N, C-alpha and C positions, 0 to 999 in steps of 0.2 A: 165128389172131388172138390177140394178147396180151390178158391180162385187165387191167382198170383196177385202180388201187390199191384201190378200194372192193370190187371183186369178189374180188380176191386176199386181202383181209384178213378175209373173213367166217369166223366160227368159232362154236362152240356152247359153252354153259355149262349144267350140270345143277344144278338147285336142287330138292331132294327128288325128286319124280317128274315134274318139269316141265323141258322143254328150252327154253332161250332161245338165240336167235341174236344175235350182236353183231359189231361191226366192230372187230377186234382191233388195238390199237396195236402190240403186240409183233410181230405178223405184218407190219404195214405197215412197221415199222422195218427189216425185211429189205431193203426197197427204198429206204427213206428214210435209212438210217444210224442210228447210235446216238442215241436220244432220251431216254435214262434220266434225264439231268439237266435236261430241260426242266421249267420250273415246272409244277406240277400244274394250275394254272388254264389254262395254255396247252394242256396235254394234253386238257382238256375241249373247248377250241376245235378242236383237231386232230381229235378224234373226230367233232365236228360237221361239219367239212369232209369228212372221209372218208365219213361216212354219207350226205351229201347230194351227193357228187360226181356231176355230170351232164354234164360236158364243156362246159357253157355258163356258168351262174352260178358254178360251182365247177369248176375244172380241176385236173389233176395238178400243174400249176405252182403253183397256190395252196397245195396241200397241201405241196409241197416247200419253198415259201417259209416256211411256218410251222415246218416241221421244221428248216429252215436258220437259224431265229432264233438258235439256239445259237452260231453262228459269231461274231456280234457282240453278242449279247443285245439285238438290235434288228432290225427288218425293215420297210422302208418299202414296204409293199404293202397294197393294199385287199383285203378279203375279204368274203364274203357269209355272214352268220351267221343261223341259224334257231333261235331258242329253242323249247323244247318247249311252253311255255304262257305265258299272259299273266295278270298280277294287276292288279286295279284297286281303287280305293276310290271312294266316291260323289262326292266333290268333283271328281275328275278323270274319274270314270266316267260321270256324267250328261252332260257335254259330249261325251264320246266316243260315247255312244249317240245323242245328238243328231246328231253328225256321220254316224254310220252310217245313221240314218234319213234325213238330208238327202242322203246319197250314193245311197240307193235312189230318192229323188225325182229326182235328177239323171240316174241311169242310165235310169229310166223315161222322162224327158223326151227323152233322146237315143236312145231306141229300143233299149236294152239289156235284159238279163235281170236283174230285181231280185234273183233268188235267188242270184246270184253275190256279192251283198253279204252274206256270211255268214262267220263265223270258221271257219278251217280248222284251228285248234288250240284246246285248251281255254282258256276264259276264266273266271276267278273274280272276281266283284265283291263286295267286302265293304263293307257300309254301316257306316262307323265315324266319319266326320268331322262328322256333323250334330248330335250330342248336345251341348247347351250346359249349363254349370253355372248354371242359374237359381236352383235351390234347393240349399241346402247346409247342413251342420251339424246334420241331424236324420235320424231313421229313415225319413222319408217322402221324402227328397230324390230317391232313385233313381226311385221310381214317378212322381213329379211331373215330373221331367226327361224321362222316357220319354214321358209323356203329351204334354208340350209339343212334344217332337221329332216325334211322329207327327202332331200337329195342324199344326205349321208346315210339315212336309215331305210332307204327304199327296200333293200333286200330283206331286212328284218321285218318290215311291215308286210311285205308279200308273204313271208312265212307265217306271221300272226293271222293274216287273212285266210291262209290255207288252214290253219288250226281252227279258226272259227267255223269253217264249213266241214272240217273233217271230224270234229269231236262234238258230241251232243252236250247240251246244257252249258255251253262255253260261249260267253259273250265278250266282245272287245269294245271298249270305249275308245274312240280314235284320239290321236294326238290333238293338242290344242283345246282340250275340253276342261281340264283341271287336274288337280292332284288327287290321287286315288282316295286318300283318307277324307278329303273334303267332299268329294263326290259321294263317298260312302255315307258321310254324316248328313249331307244336304239332300240326298236322293235315294241311295240304295238301301240304307238302313231302315228297318221297319219296326224295331222294338219288339213287336210280336209278329211271328211268321204264321202263315196259314197255307194249307194245300189240301187238295182232294186225295183221299185214300179210300179205296173200295166204296166210292159213292158218298163218303162223309167228308165234311170240312173239318180238318184237324187244326187246332191253334196251339202254338208252342212258342217259347222264347226265341227271338232272333239271336243266333249265335254264329260265330265265324272264327276261322283262322285265316291269316294272311301271310303272304310271302314278303312282308315288310314289317320291320319291328314296330313301326308306329301305327300298325293296325289297332293298337290299344286305344287310339283316339275315340273310337266308336263307343267305348265304355261311358263316355260323357252323356250318351243318349240312353243309357241303361241297357246297352247291348254288350253281352260278354264276348270279348274277342281279344286275341293276342297274336303276336307274330310267331311264325315257325319257319324253318328252312324250307326251301322249295321242294326238297325230296320228301319231307314229312307232309307238306301240303298235297303233293301228288298222290301220296298213299291215301290221304284223307279223302280226296275227291274220288278215288277209285274204290271207296267203301271200307278202307282199313280204319278202325277206330284209333284215336290217339291215346296211347298208353301214358298215364300220368299218376303220380301219387296224389292222394287227396291233400290239397295244399293247406298250409297254415294261412290264416287271414289276419293281417294287421289293420286295425281300425284307426283311422285318422279323423279326430273330431275337430271340425272347423267351427269356430265361434267368431263373433264380431263381424266387422265389415272392413273392406279396404279403405284407407284414408284417401282424401283428396290428392290427386296427382300420382297415385300408385296404380299400376296396371296388373292385368292378369299375368303378364310375363314376369313381373317381379314376384308375384305369388308362386308361379310354377317353379321358378329358380330357387325360391326358398324351400318349397316342398321337396324338390329334388335333392338339395343339400341335406335336408333333415332326414329324409328316408334313406339316402345312400349311407349316411352315418349310422342310422339305426340298424340297417342290414335287412333287406327284403328280397334278396335274390331267391327265385323259385317260389315266392309267396304271392298270394293275392293281397292287394290293398283295397280297402273299402272306405269310402268317405261318408261321414254321418255328422249330425250336429245341427244346431239351429243356424249356423253360418250358411248352410245351403239354401236357406229361405231367400237370401239376397244374392245368390251366386248365379249369374246368367248361364244358360247352357253352353254358350260359346266359351266362357271361362272354364267350365267343367271340362269341356273337350280339350282345351289347352293343357289342363293338368293331366288328364287321362293320356294325352298324346305322349308326354315325356316319361311314361312308365319305364321304357327301356333305360332311360338315363338314370332314374333312381333305382333300377334293377329289378323291379317287380314284374311278375307275369302280366298283371293288369292293374289299373287303378279305377275301380268301379264306382259309379254314381247311380243309386237306385232311381227308378222311375217315380216322378211326382208331377205336380201341376206345371212346373217349369218345363219339363220334358214335353208335355202335351202342347204348351204354348209354342215351343220351338217347332214341333211337328206341323202345327197349323201354319206358322209363319213360312216354313220352307215348302209348303204346297202339298203336304200329304192330305189324302182325302179325309173327310169328316168321319166316314165309316171306319177307316183305319185308326184314327185317333180314338174313337169310341171303343174299338176293340182293345186297344192298348190299355185304356183306363179300366175297362171292366175286367180284362184278363189279369192285369197286375193286382187289382184289388181282390179278385177271387183267389189268387194264388199267394197272397200276402207278400207280393213283390213290390208293393206300393210303399213309398216312404211316408211315414206319418210323423208329425211333430213329437219330439221326445223319444223316438225309437232309440233303444240302447241294446243292440245285438251283443252277443258274446263273441269276443275276439281272442286270438292267440296272444296278442299284445296290443297296446293302444298308445297313441301319441295325441297330443292336442296342440293346435295352432290357433292363436288369436290373430285374426287377419288384420286387426288394428296395428300389430307389431311389424307387419311387412314393410320393408323399405325399398326405395329405388335401387335396382341392382343390375349388374351384368354377370356373365359367367365366362371364365377364361383363365389363362390363355389357351388351354388345350384340352380341358375336360369340362363337360356340362355341369358336373356336380360342384365345381369350384366357384361358388358364388362370391362375388365381390360387391360390396356396397358402392354406390356410384361415386362418393367422394374418395374412395380408396383405389380407384382404377389406376391413376398415375403411379401410385406406389406399387401396385401389383404388376403393372407393365414394366416398371423399372427393375423389379425383382426378377421377372422372367428374362428381361434383356440382359441382366447381369450374368445369367446362366449361359447365355448364347455367345458371349464375347470374352476374349482374354483381357487381362488387365490393361495391356497396351492399347486395346481397341475401344476402351470404354467411351471415350469422347469422340464418337464418329461424327464427322462434319456433314452438313447438308450437301447434296450433290446438285449441280446445275443441270437443267435439261431444257429443251426447246420444243414447244408444241405450237403449230400454226404461226410461226415467226415470233412467238412470245417466249421470253426466257423466265423460268421459274426455278425455285430451289426446293428439292425434295428432302425433308428433314427425317432424321431417325425417329421412329415412332409414328410416321405418317399413316393415316387411314387411307389405304388405296382401294378398298372395296367396301361399299356400303349397300347392303342388299336387303330390301323388304321381300322376303321369300319364305317358303316352307309352309307345310300344313299346320305347324304348331300355332302360328300367329295369323296367317292370312285367312283363316276361317273365322276370325274374331272381329266383328264390325267395330267394336269399341276401340281397339288399339289401332285399327286401320284408319278410322275416322280421326283419331287423335293425331296420327301421322300427317294426314291431310290438313287438319286444322293448324298444326304446328308449321307446316310448309306455307300455308296461306299467310300466317302472321309474319314469317320470316321474309317472304317475298314482298309483302306490303312495306316492310322496313328497309327493303333494298338488299337483303342478305343473299349471298350466292354460295353454292357449294365450292369447296377448294378445288383447284384445277386438276389435282392429281387423283381425285376420287372417282372411281368407276361405280356409279350409282345405278340401281336397277329396281324395278318393281315387277315381281312375278307372282300374281295372285293364284290362289288355289282353285278358284272357279271364276267363270265369267260374271257371276252375280256380283263379285267384288267390284269389277269395273262399272257395273250398272249403278251400284249405290254410291260409289265415289263420284261418278258423273252427275247423278241426281242431286248430290249435296254440293255440286259445283266446286269440288276440290281437286279434280284431275289437272286443271291448268297449272295449279301451284306446284303440284308434285312434278309435273313435266318441266316447269321452269327451273327446278332444282336438280334436274337430271334423272328423276325417278320416273322415266317413261316406261310404258308397258313393254316388256321384252318377251313375254310368253306366259302361257298358263301351264306351269309345271314346276318341278323341284329346283331346277337351275342350280344356283350357287350352293344351296344346302347339301346337295348330293355331290358337289365337286365340279359341276358344269358352269363355273364362273366365267369360262372363256378366257382368252388371253388379255393381259393388261396391254395398254398402248405401248408400242415398242420403246419410246423414249423413257417411260416409267420403268419398264423391265431393265433396260440398260443402266439406268441410274441406281436401281436397287443393287444390281450386281457390282457395279463400279464402286459404290460406297460400302458394300457389304452391310446394307441397312436392314434393321429389324423393323418391318412394317406390319400393319394390322389390317384385319378385316372385321367389320361389325355387321352382323346379320341377325335377322329375326328368326333364326332357325333353331334346331335342336341338337346339332352336332358341330363340334369345333375341334375335332381330333387333328393331330399334326399331319400336315401334308394333304389334308382333305380338300380345303377350299381352293388353294392355289399353291403350286410348288414353291413360289418365292415368298409367300406370306407365312411368316413363322408364328405369329400370334393371332388367334381368332377369338372373337368375343360375341357371345349371344346377348341379344338385347331386344327390348320392345321396339316395334316399328317407329314410334316417335323418337326414341333415342337413336335409332339408326339414322334418321334424318338429321338429328342434332349433331351426330358425329361427322356426317358429311359436311355440315357447315363448319365445324371446328377443324376437322381434317387431321387431328393428332390425338393419339392415346395419352399423351403427357399432360393434357389439359384437364383440370378439375372442373367438370361442368356445373358443379354446385357453387363455385366461388369465382371461377375465371370467366371472362367474357367469351361467348361463342365466336363472335365476330363484331363488326362495327356497322352501324347504319349509314345512310347516305350522308349524314352530317359528320360522320367520324366518331359518333358517340358509341360507347361499348353497349352490346346487347347480350344479356344473360339468358340462360335457359329459362329461368322463371318468368322472363318477360314475354316469352312466346309459347309457354306451355298452356294448352287449352284447359279450361275448367271442366269439372264433371258435368255441369249444366250444358255447356257448349257441345260436349261429346254426346250427351243424351239426346239433344235436339237433332244432331246429325244422324244418329242411329235410327231415329224415327223415319228417316228416308227409306230404310230397308223395307221392302214390301213383298207379299206373297206372289204378286204378279211377276216380279223379277225371277224368282225361283222357277215358276211354272214356264215362263218364256224360255229360259236358258236350258231347262232339262226336257223340253218337249221333244227334241230330236237328238238326245244325248248319244245315241248309237249311230248317227248318220255320218258325221265327219265332214271335212272340207271337200271341195271339188277334187283336190289332188288325191285324197284318200279314196273317194268314190271311183277314181280312174284306175285304181289298182285292181287288176283282174287276175284271178287264179283259177286253175283247172281243178275240178273236184276229184279227189282221190283219197283212198283210205290210208295209203302210205305216202311219205314225202319223197319227191324226186331230188335226192341229194346231188349237189354240184361239186365236183372235185376241185374246181378253181375258186370256190367261195372262201372268203376270209371272215365271213360273219356267221354262217350256219354250216356246221359240220356234224356228221353222224358221230355221236359220242361213243367212246370205246368201253364204257363201263359194263356193257353186257356181252362183249365180244367172246369171252371165254366161258361164259356162264353155261352150266349144265342144268338139267331138270332136277337133279338131286344135289343138295348142298355138300360141299367138302368141308370137313371140320377145320377150324382155324389152326394154322401151323404155329408151333412155338417160335419165339423170337430168339435167335442166337447171334451174338456178335453185332448187335445194332450199333450204328454210329449216330452221334448227335449231330443233326443238321443245323440246328440253331438253338441257342440258349438265350432266353428272353426274360425281360423284367416284368413288372406289374402292369396291369391295365393295358395289355396288348389287345388291340381291337381287331375286329374283322376287317377294318380298313387297312391295318398294318399287314394282315395276312393276305388279303385279296383286295387291292385298291380298286376304287371305282372311277377315279379321275383320269387325268391325261397320261398318255404313254410316251415315255422318253425315247428319242430315236436311238440312243446308245444302250438301251436296255435289251434283254433277251427278246422280249415281245416286240419291241421296235425293230430289231434286226430281222426277226421272222417276217414281219409285215413288209419290210423293204425287200426281203428276198422273194416275196410273192408279188412284187410290182406295185405295192401300195405307197403312194407318195405321202410325205410327212403331213401335208395339209389334210389328208384323208384318213389319218390314223383313227379319228374319233376317240372314244374313251374305252377304258377297260370294261366299264359297265355295259357299253353297247356291244362289246365283243364276246359277251358271255355265252353266246351260242357256238363259239369256236374254242374247243378245249386246247388247241395248240397255242392260242394266245394266252388263255387263262392259266395254264400250267406254268408258262414262262413268266406270268405276272404274279405268281404266288410268292409271298414274302418280298415283293418288289417295291413296297412303299418307300419313298425316298427318305422318310424320317424313321424307319425301323432301325433299332439298334441291337445287333447280335453281339452278345457279350464275348463270343469266341473271337471277334475281331474288334477289340476296343479301339475307340477313336474314329471308327468308320461308320457313317450313316448310310443306310440303303441296304438292299438285299444281297449282302455279301457273307461269305463264310470261309472256313478253312476246310479243304479236302484232306482227310487224314488217311494214312499216316504221313503222307508227303508234305503236308502243311502249306499247300498252294492256296493263296487267297483268290477265290474266284466267285462268280455269282452263285447264289443258292441253287438256281435252276441247273447251271452247268455242273455243280458238285453232285446234285441229285442224279443227273444222267450218268455221271461217272460211277456213282455207287450202284446204279441199276445194272450197268455193264459188269460190275464186279459182284453182282448178286448179293449186295450188302443191304439188309433192312435198315430203316432209319427211325430216329426218335426226335422229338422236340421237347425241350425242358423249359418251363416258364414259371412265373410268379403268380400273384393273385389276379383274379378277375380275367383270366385268359379267355379271349373270344368275346369281349363285351362289344356293344354297338349293334350294327345292323344284322338282320337275320339273313346273312349272306351264305348260301349253301356252297358257293365256290371257295369259301374259306375252309371247307372240309373236302370238297371235290379236288381242289388243287393239291393239297397235301397228299391225298390218296394217289394222284397220278405221279407225284414225286417219289412215291415209295415209302411214305411215312406210315408206320404201323402203330405207333403209340405216342400219345402226348401225356407227359407227366407235369402237372402244375400244382400250385398251392390251392387254387380254386378255379372253377369254371363258371362262366355265365351260362344261363339256362339253355338258350336256343343253340348256341354253338356246341355245347356238350352233346345235345341231342343229334345235331348234324354230324358230328364225328362218328357216333354210333351208326347213324344212318348210312354212312359211307364205309363202315367196316373198320374204323380206326378206334383203338382202345383208349378211353380216357382214364387216367389214373391220377389220384390225388396224394400228394405227400402227407405223411402223418402230421398232426398238430405240432408246431414248433420246429419242424424239419423243412429246410429249404435248400435250394441249390447252393446257397452261401454257407449255411451251417455244415453242409457236406463237403464244402471246398471243391465243388465241381469246376473243371476247366473247359469241358466240352471235348476233351481228348479221351474220355472213358468209353468203354464198350458196355453194352447192356444185354443181359439175358433175361427173358421172362418165359417161364415154362408152364406146362400143365394148363394151357389155355382152353383145352377141350372140356375142362371141368370148372370153368369160371362160374361164379354165382353172383347175383346182384348184391352190391355193397360189401362183398367179401374182401378180406385182406389178401393182396397179391404180392408175393416176395419178388422184389426187383434186384437182381444181382448186378452190382457195379464192378467192373474190372478196370483198375487204374493202370497207367503206363508202367509203374514200378512193380507190377505183379500183385499188388494188394487187392483183395476182394472184400466187398461189403454188401450185405443184404439190407435193403430198405423195405420195410413192410408198408406198401402203399394201399390205398383204398380204391377198390374198383368202383368207378362212377357210372357203371351200367346200373341204373337204379331199379329197374323193374324186370319182371320175367319176360314181358313182351320185347323190351329193348335187348335182352340177352338173345332172344330168338332172332331178332334182326341181325345182331352181330354174328351169330352162328351161321346165318345165311349170306354173310359177306355184304350185308346192307339191306335196308328196308325195301327198296324197289325190287331187289332180287327175290325177297320173300313174297312180295305181292305177285310177281310174275309166276312164281312157282305155285301159288294158290290158284292162279288163273288156269294153270295147266292141269289141275286136278279134275 
């Protein structure tokens, strides 16, 4: 009997006195053929298939198809991928644990074993999304914001503590520790994983999926990982492989070095613009070239972090000596570092000088050509060179105002007895925040050094600027303090406000009341400058219309300038004590100064801060929960409710019903983000969600955010399409979640219209343009539409994660044929839609969509089914992926 590829490839590796077994790619190549030039990211996938080969979910033909990718740098084949672990944050993690608890209820109701609803792989949930910048600008901001966070989120944290004891292999990193991706990079990520199986130590690549789109950051460490929706992550942790097509891989060759004064942020914004233009949605991106020799791991992580912004599944950096240096610096054991080196070299996963893998397509970037940049005013791929920012702001402002309003005058306001004038174009938020940049010592030290020079010259931030510093880990505070830069950042208002996502996720907190009043009174267009990765409309603050991504030192510079209309390359930032002008070039730190400051970062800092990473504060330790397999749901809770998704589920799936007479609930344009579909930020009192909370006795001050309420479907379904900046083309001239209820033509909220349609038993559709569902891996952007009664979304194109989430919730994604749009069809939103024969759907097939117009005309549009794989079709036929998982548990 011949051995399988898996059996024939097993080999051993010696690290010190320990023997590891592994599945050798070079041994497998003896049967598969030469795979030397296969992209290293695909070699990680190949090892995964080899290790999990079972003749059923993964066959020898699957492995051969992946190795055969080299023939055409493309392979049209579905594979089953099993990541080593799952990463979560609390905004997406709470609803995931709600789903797991609800699944236990469903399994119990259907006579199954609730113990089967347990993670089969390690799950780490880091609480980082809940801290809000309520207090800022003083030494007590951090403690006050932590107190408020614990007070507001106590019920959620009790629930997560219950989950930690109720589910196996499920760990929670308490609030106040750091941002999940930075904790993953600095501590959790191993590059090579190892575990005991049947008495043997098995070594294999560290891989993961995460319920946050910026999970991709870990690819900077040579760890293959990407974001998925919570529902897909839940299925993965319960043992369901991730169904995916073997991806195309775009190679990005980096050459040269960054010039003096240019930052990793400038580089990533350039890469983002370049790759978004090239088109990498659904593809892997892999970086190679001699430019990597001088690119620090923190810079690699910055570039990998913004993969969702350039549209790729991941942006992969292979393991090399720089990877090992970072692992040593961040406190990984010498045995782990040696294992990574030996394993990577044995598996040809190590980056060697001159490596030229075969790619589907390639691009080249000479890093010498990168210039100082921001991105904005509302999309991260819209890079603007620093000198062009005033012009770009003016152009965006022009779109916001009527001709009669163009010359909006400054508005007087009073703070602490002093009168100021708030100008149009004012920077009202300046935030050093986000996993993208606060994991990078170079740009953080640059911000501190710039602050030091500014304070030395007597410069101050403008009085209308809300400044904040929210590092991704406590290590950042340690090295800023060691470099003696903290006092200067404090002096300019960049006091520590918390360790978490804060402004980048929309938790910027309220602006001072006089500032908010002035903005409204003058109808001013004001800006936020943040060192984040997302600047979508309505995300940062409801009153801030333009949002700009920038490096931490530029965030400090804009806090000093206080206005987006200033050209920082030619205009003075401010004036010194003598009244002389001070320019950006006068206070920008040199590369040598930054390098000397970065030398303050030490291994001891990492080891000290991560020694008790799972312990938490005294307030966290005081949360006590009773041990139980199922959760005790509270009817009066406004945070945690038993989700209704499994209420009517039966042990046997019911075939999908055909769609007859569907009404269009919303008709949307291009680049509709998951923020537009399911906002994460503040809840307006006069919104359906706000009215619901008030009806349950919740005061406005206790609303918290949509993100924090994701454990309550009643809030979230009311918040679906409730972004204040969403534009439904069915109600031209109106911003916010409004629509027309047809045929009566009443203009009402999208939620209220959906509830009317449900009473009328009318199915619903959404029509959209390109890049529908871009942005965060937000499963509520699919769960919410499901609860509103949406059966189908027809768009020009979908972003990867959201398309998968729609299928996971039993919603059909269809794509218009090339060249056909809602505009070429002349759609008004008044049409009715029929889609039949859904029981015979096939992946990628043409689906006839019947449009019935008001005048009686009918038209068939041949749309493409964006259910891409057989596994996805199975999920759709089961009414969703979690229904499918439950039914498997019952067998």
